[in-house]
C-alpha positions in Angstrom: -10.3 -20.5 2.8 -7.8 -18.3 4.5 -7.7 -20.1 7.8 -5.8 -23.1 6.5 -2.9 -20.8 5.3 -3.0 -18.8 8.5 -2.7 -22.0 10.6 0.1 -23.4 8.4 2.3 -20.3 8.5 1.3 -18.9 11.9 0.8 -21.9 14.2 0.4 -19.7 17.3 -3.0 -18.7 15.9 -4.3 -22.1 17.1 -4.0 -20.8 20.6 -6.3 -17.9 20.1 -9.6 -17.6 22.0 -12.7 -18.3 19.9 -13.9 -14.8 20.6 -10.9 -13.4 18.7 -11.9 -15.5 15.7 -15.4 -13.9 15.8 -13.8 -10.5 15.8 -11.6 -11.5 12.9 -14.6 -12.8 10.9 -16.5 -9.6 11.5 -13.5 -7.5 10.4 -13.1 -9.5 7.2 -16.8 -9.2 6.5 -16.9 -5.4 7.1 -13.8 -4.9 4.9 -15.4 -7.1 2.1 -18.7 -5.2 2.3 -16.8 -1.8 2.1 -14.8 -3.1 -0.9 -18.0 -4.3 -2.6 -19.7 -1.0 -2.1 -16.8 0.8 -3.6 -16.8 -1.5 -6.6 -20.6 -0.9 -7.1 -20.0 2.9 -6.9 -17.4 2.7 -9.6 -19.6 0.4 -11.7 -22.4 2.9 -11.5 -20.2 5.8 -12.5 -19.0 3.9 -15.6 -22.4 2.5 -16.6 -24.1 5.9 -16.5 -21.2 7.7 -18.2 -20.3 10.0 -15.3 -17.0 11.8 -15.3 -14.1 9.9 -13.7 -13.8 12.4 -10.9 -17.5 11.8 -9.9 -16.4 8.9 -7.7 -14.9 11.5 -5.3 -17.9 13.8 -5.3 -20.1 14.4 -2.3 -23.0 12.0 -2.2 -25.6 14.7 -3.0 -23.8 15.9 -6.1 -23.2 12.3 -7.3 -26.9 11.5 -6.8 -28.1 14.6 -8.7 -25.9 13.9 -11.7 -26.8 10.2 -11.6 -30.5 11.1 -11.6 -30.0 13.1 -14.9 -27.9 10.4 -16.5 -30.4 7.6 -15.6 -32.9 9.2 -17.9 -30.4 8.8 -20.8 -28.8 5.4 -20.0 -31.2 3.3 -17.8 -32.5 1.2 -20.7 -29.0 0.5 -21.9 -27.8 -0.4 -18.4 -30.8 -2.7 -17.8 -30.3 -4.5 -21.1 -26.6 -5.0 -20.3 -27.4 -6.5 -16.9 -30.0 -8.8 -18.3 -27.4 -10.1 -20.8 -25.0 -10.7 -18.0 -27.6 -12.5 -15.9 -28.6 -14.8 -18.7 -25.0 -15.7 -19.7 -24.5 -13.4 -22.6 -21.4 -11.4 -21.7 -21.4 -7.8 -22.9 -18.7 -6.9 -25.4 -16.0 -4.5 -24.4 -17.5 -1.7 -26.4 -20.9 -2.2 -24.8 -19.4 -2.1 -21.3 -18.1 1.5 -21.7 -20.4 2.9 -24.4 -19.5 5.8 -26.6 -18.5 8.9 -24.7 
């Protein structure tokens, strides 16, 4: 997807060794996986009604608080995910719940 644009605007890239393209692909994959992980962390904090600053907590503090919140919200989160999987989008108010 990106390579076409890269070749168009940076024709010197055609001269790169194949090994460099492998390194590029690995770097893109690693960055994407890190971004996805951060998004999932944010989603978890929102779904389980954790305080906004919880995304910056140490892992152990986050996990302890999440464990407590799961008892309260796990059924609601599971229902919302089932709705999303089967094509029933959650409403805006369902997404954030009542704080």
